[in-house]
N, C-alpha and C positions, 0 to 999 in steps of 0.2 A: 287260303292264300297265306304264304309265309309273311310274317311281320316285317315290313320294310322292303319287301321284294320289289324289284323293278327289272324290266327286260334288259338284257345285256349280253355281252359275249367277251371271251378272252381269246386272243390270238397268240399262239405259243410255238416254240421251237419243236416241242414234243408233247403229245398228250397220251396218257395211259388209258386205254379203253379195254373192255372185256375181250376184244379180238386181238389185242396187242398194242404196241406203240405206234401211233400215227405221227409222222413228222410234218412240220409246217402245217399245223392244223388249228381249228377253232372249235370252241364249245360255246353254244348259244343257248339262252334260256328265255322263257316268256315272262310276263309280268305276274304270273302265279308262282314264279321260282322253280319252274319245271324245265328240264333240259329239252330243247326242241331240235337241236342239231349237234352232231359231232362228226367232224370229217375235215377234208382239205379246206384251207382258207378260201372263202367265197368272195372276198372283196377287201379293199384297203381298210386300214384302221380308221374308225370313226372316233369322234370326240369323247364319247362315253365308254368306249371299249377299254378293256384292260390290255395293255401292251406287255406281253410276256415273250417277246422275240428272243430266241435263244435259250429260253427257260423251259422247265418241265412242269406240266400240269398233271396233277393226280387227284383222285377222289379224296374228299375229306376223310381223315382218319377216325376210327372208332375205338375208344377206350372201353373195353368190355367189363372192366372191374376197377373201381377206385372208391375212395372216401375223400371227397374233394375238400371238405372243411378242415381236414387234418393237415393241410399245408402249414397250419400254425405249429405243428409238432415236428417240422422238418429237422432232423438231426437231434431230436430230444432224447430218444432212447435207442442208442446204437450198440452194436457188438454184443448182442444177447439173443437167446433163442426166442421163439414166438411167444411162449407162455410167460416168460419173464418180461419180455417186451410189452405184452398186452397188459400185465399188471401195472407197469409204469405208465403206460398210455392212459389206462382207465383212471388213474389217480389225477392225471392232468385234465381229462375230459369231464370229470365230475365238477369242475369249476367253470366250464364253458357256459357263458350266457348266450341268449339268442343273438345279441349283437356281435358277440365273438364269432359265432358260427357264420354269420353273414360276412364278416371280415375274412375268414378263412376261405369261404366259397368264392368271394370275389378274387382273391389272389389266385386260386386254382383256375378260375375262368380266364384270367389274363394269361397264365402259363399255358393253358390248353390252346387258346387262340394262337399264341405265339409259336406253338409247336405243331400246328396243323390239325389239331383234334376238333372235329365239328359235332360229334355225338359221343356221349359217355353214359355208362351205367354206374350208378352211384348208390351206395348203401350208407346212410348216416341219418341225422335228424333232418326232416323235411316238413315244410308247411307251405301255405300259399305264398307267403312273402318270399321265401327262398326260391320257390319255383318261378316266381315273377322276376327274380334276379337273373335266372338263367334265360328267361325269355328276353329280357332287356339286353343281355349280352349277345344274343343271336344264336347261341348254341342249342343243341337238342339234348335231352336227358331222359333216361329211364331211372326214375327216382324211387328208391326203396327205403322207406322209413324203418330204422332199425328196431328190432324187438329182441329182448333176451328171454323174458318169461312174462306171464300175464300180469304179475303183481309188481315187478320192479320198474323203476323209472330210468330209462336209458340215459337221459341227460338232465339230471334233476335241477341244475342251475339254469337251464334253458327252457324247460317245459315241465308243467305239473303232471303230464300224462304218464300213466303206467302203460304196460304192454297192451292191455285191452283198449285203452284210449288211443294208442298209436294205431292199432289195427282198425278201429273205427274211423280215425282220421284218414288212414290210407284209402278206405272206401269212399269217404267224402271227397277227397282230392281227385280220385279216379273219376268220379261223376262230374266234378267241377271242371276238370281239364279234358274231358272226353272229346276227342276229335281235334284237339289242338296239335298243330304240326310239330311243335317243339317239345312237348311234354307227354310222357307216358308214366304210369304208376306201376309199381310192383310191390309185393309184400317182401319184407326184409328180415326174416328170422336169422339171427347172427350165425349160428353153427350148431351142429348136433351136440357138442360138448357144453354149450351154454344154454340151449333151449330144450326144455323137457318135451317128451313125446306129444303131450296134449297141445302144445303150442303149434307144432307142425301139423297135427290132425286138424286143429281149428283153421289154420291157414289154408290147408288143402281144400277144406270145404268152402271157404270164402273165395279162394282163387277159382275153383270150379264154378261157383255161382256167378262170379263177375267176369271170368275170362281174363284174369290178370296173371302176369308172370310172377314167379317166386324167385328171388335172388338170395342166395345163401352161400356160406363158406362150406366146403366139403373136403374132407381127407387131406388137410393141409400138412399135418406133421405125423410122425410115427407115434408121438405121445397121444395124439387124438385117436389114432387107430386102436391103440391098446386100451385107452379109456372107454371108447364106445364098445369095443369087444367085451370088456369086462362088465360093463353096465347092461348091455342089451344082447350080447351073444351074437353080434353081427358086425360087419364092416359098416362104416358110416353110409356108404352107398346103399347097401342092402337094408340098413336100418330105415333110411328115408323111403326107400321103395316099399318096405313093409308097412309104413305109416300112410301110404297112399299118396305121397307127395308127387310122384312121377306120373300121376294121372293128369297133371296140369303141366303147363310149360315152365320149365325150370332153367335158371341160369346158375350154374354151380361154379363158384370161384375156386381155383387151385387144382383139386383132384391130383395132387402130387403122389399120394400113396394109394393107388388103385391097382388091383390085379386084373387078370383076364376076365374073371367073372364080373367084376365091377364094370369094366369097360364094356362088356357085352350088354350089361343092364343099361348103362348110360346111352349106348347107341340105340338099343331097341326102344327106349322111352323117348328118344329125341331130345335128350337133355343137352343144353348148350353149356360148354365148358370154357371158362375164361382162364387161359394159360397166362401166368404171371411170373416169367422167368427171373427177372431181376430181384423182385421182392423175395421170392422163394430162395434164391441164392444168398441174399443179404442176411436173412433170418436163419440160414442153415437148415431150411425145411426139407430140401431135396430138389430133385429135378423130375418134373412130370413126364410120364411115358408118352410123349407127343406122337412119336411114330406109330406106336401101337393104337393109340386112340384114332389117329387119322386113318389108319388101315381098316379099323373097325367101322368107320363111318360116323364117328362122334362129331356132332356140330361143334365147331371150334371158333373161339374168338381170342383176342389178345388184350391183356390189360397191364396196367402199371401197379395196381394196388395203390395204397396211399403213399404220399411222400414221406411219411413217418417210417416207412419200411422200404424205401426205394433209393434215392431221395428226390426223384424228379418225376415229372409227368411226360417224359420224352418217349413217345412211341417208336421213334426210329431206333433208339437204343434197345427197346424190347424186341424189335424185329431182328436186329443183328445178333444180340446176345442169345435170344431165343432159338435161333437157328444154330449158332456155333456151339452152344453147350450140348445140343443133341448130337452133333457130329463128334464132339470130343468124347462124350459118354459112350457112344457106339463105336468109336474109332472107325467111322465110316462117313466120308464126305457127302454121301447121298442120303444120309439119315434125315435131313431136314433141308428143304430147298428154300432159298430166300424168297422166291416168288410165292411159295405157300404161306410163309409167315406174313408177307405183305397182304395176301388175300384175307388172312385172319384179321388183319388190322383194318380191312376195308369191308368188302361186301359180305364175307363170311361172318365177320363179327357183327355187322349190321343186322343180319338175319337172326343171330343168336340173342341180341338184345332187344328185339322187337321193333326194329326200324328197317324193314326190308326194302323200303323205297329209297334208301340212301346207299352209298358205298361203291357206286360204279358210275362212270361217265358214259351214259347212253340215253337216247331219247326216252322220255317218260319217267325218268328218275328225277329226284330232287337235285337241284343245282348246288350241291355241296362240293366245293373244289378248293385246291390249294396250289399256289404257284411257288415253285422252288427255284431259288437262285442257283445257277450253275457256273458262277464265275470264280468260285473258290478253288484253291489248288487241289483239294481232295476230290473235286469233280472233274479234274483234267488229267489225262484225256478221258472221254466217256465212250469207251468201246461198246458199252451196253447200258442202256437206261435202266433196265431191270437190276443189273448188278449194282449200279449207283444207288438205287432206291433201297435195296436190301442191305448193303454193306458199307456205304459211304455217306449217304445223306444224313443230315443232322437237323435238329430242331432249329438251329440258327440259320438254316438255309431257307426257312419259310419266309416268304416276302408278302404274299397276299392270301387272304382266306375269304371265301364266299360261302354263305350258308343259306340255302333256299333262295338264291338270287340276291341276297343282301351282303354287301361287302363289310366284313367286320375287322379285317386287317388290310391296310393299304400301304404299300411301300414300307412295311415294317412298323407301322404305327397302328396301335389298337384304337378302333373308332368308337367302340361301345362302352368302354370304361376308361376312367382317368387312371392310367397305370401308375404314375408316380404317387398319387394319393392313396391308391390301393396298397401299394408296397409299404409306404410309410405307416399307414394305419395298422396293417397286419403285423409289422415288426414290433410296434408299440404294444399291441394286444398280446402277442406271444410272450414278450418279456414280462408283462404283468402276470400272465397265467403261470409261467414257469416259477415266478416268485411265490405265487399262491400255493402251487403244488408242493414246493419245497417247505414252505411254512407248515402246511398241513402234515407233511411227513414228519417234521420235527416234533410235532405234538402228538404223533401217533394216530392221526386220522387215516382211515383206509376206505376205499370205495366199497 
């Protein structure tokens, strides 16, 4: 049973279902938080029902790749390439305490709730206390504790654990939260250019034994391609395949620089790819070959990456930008359909991140849904609900959010966190950390 779930229903002007848009419809769920009915309205509004007359109801959005606690670094390292950016970010992260990471996570949870995200895949520092923060918020997470190599400490001010300790903790957390409806664990090797081969081999063995997903960055920049080619004589995709990683379920973030052979490998292995268009554009990393991956049958999701490289967690922006840049690159208006990007942000992304029970409004699925206001000028007129969702909807349109039958946003008010307190605390923490990082740089300290 989902935490805080109770039977309920929402009556809406339009509901997006797998079969298409149903007008003047309702979605009902039971006290287990499972959808029991989607279809025409069956009766008048009751006291506990959500009144969404004239509004649009959609499945909860799925962010297939982010680093939530990095909300503290929003706008900290801008206008530079990935590898320069990463060096600056790591100097900041070296000073993060456990309490700081909690502050960043809470801010991200507020932002995601407000933008209609109900499930997210996250690679960062994770422990039981942080997972419980997500549970309390009402959201769902695929959490991947970050590993660089066996001997280094990913977040030395927050945890004494080195890479081996993080891998052991990942196994412990997977056992502790097994069967929990809101939490799933993944291994989180950072990337082929930061993780030596033995780390990936170790993780492949562990993931095989435990049946866990592996969440990693792959082929994000041309610099990475050249680096891995020089080191190992293969592309990043081929390198990971040769290490046996694709024998388990993998969620690969980015895959910007992949060729036909790489795409064929990803498709054959059933690798999930998280497409992160805004982050890739901001860092000048390039544009992933989305149409080629889609045609090859690669499993696709959509992500924001962190706000340090985005600078928001707005999935509606990813849907629009992600479609439009493919059209512009190909000079072909059919290169990427908005409806396909929306599917990547819902049921397709849900499958890629290991939550196949969410992402669509149909009986038997989890009652994760979002009510969108349609009274703004950008939603008028609405000749097509699908066109609105792909090209006009905004995070600010989100009015209500339900996760597993639990209402976490009601009439624009976050119910599970104190938003004002979260924002004030995060701002204070970020200012302190920026000062610490600048002071360390001044005396020549480096991560």
